[in-house]
N, C-alpha and C positions, 0 to 999 in steps of 0.2 A: 504494500500500500504506500503510495507516494504522499508526501506532505504537501501542504498547500503551496509552499515555495517551489517545490520540485514540479508540481503541476503547472504553475505559472511560468517557470523557466523552460520546461519542455514545450509548452504551448506557444512560446515565442517562435518556434519552428514553423508554425502555421503562417506567420508573416514572412519569415526568412526564406521559405521554400520557393514561393513565386519570384522573389527577387533574385535568388540564385539561378533559377531556371531562365529568367529573362537575361541575366548577365551571361550565362553560358551560351544561350541561343544567339545573342547579338554580338558576342565578342567584346567584352568590356575593354576599353583602352587602358593602357598603363597610366598611373597617376602623373599629372603634369607638374613640372617645377617642384619636384620633391627629391629627397635624397635617395629614394628607392627607384626612381625612374630609370636610371642606367641599368639596374639589375633586371627590371622587367623587360627592358629592350634587349639585354644580352641573352636572356633565356626565354624563348617564345612560348614554352609550355608551362611556365610558372603560373600565369593567370588562369588558364583552363583547369590546371590541376587543383588550384585553390578553390575554384568554383565546384568541381566535382567532389572535393573533400567536404565542402559545405552541404552539398546534396546528400552525401553519405551521413553526415552528422544529423541533418534534418530527418532523414529516414529512420535513423536509430532512435531519435527523440520521439518521433510520431509513433513508432512501434511500441515504445515504452508507454506512451499515453494510451494507445489502443489496448494494450494488455492490462493497464491499470483500470480502465473503464469497462473491460469485459468484451470488447469488440473482437479481440484475438484471444483464443483460449491459451492459457499458460500450460501447454502440454509438456514442454521440456524446460528444465532449469538452465540448459545450455543455450537456449534461444537468444538470450540477451547477448551472449558472447559472439554468437554467429552473426547477429545483426551489426554489432559494433566492430567486427573484424575488418570490413572494407575501410572504415574510417582510420583504423590504426595503420593499415598498409599504405593508404594514401598519405597519411601524415609522415611516414618514413620517406615516401617518394618525394613529397613536397620539401622536406628538409634536404634531401639529396639535390633537388633542383636549385634550392637556395645556395647550397655550397658550390655547385657548378657555376651559378650566376656570379657569385662573389669572386671565384677564381678567374672567370672571364673578364670581369671588370678590372680587377687588380692587375691582370696580365696586360691589359690595354693601356693602363695609365703609365705615363712616362715617370721614371723614377729620377729624382734630383739627387745626384751623388756629390754635388759640390757644396757640401755643408762644412 
């Protein structure tokens, strides 16, 4: 049984899901004039992977809500782990893409050795 705070927190996914779907479908541009702009431009799969990770998180939260209110029967105690698994895999991939983007940007920058 979820607490009131957990229900409110998980139900925020009802608002976030359409926004993530819209962003994934229309290809959201990288942020302009920000310190992360060069990273998003260096790694082209960083933004779509983040959007898919948001979709996986929304799916896990909505499944938790559906099980709490009885729309999905709680047949297996491992079902929560099975639903949350794609989010964890995507989080690792997203972290790897950030590392690749950081390496690409720092490789591109000229180093000043005349200090």
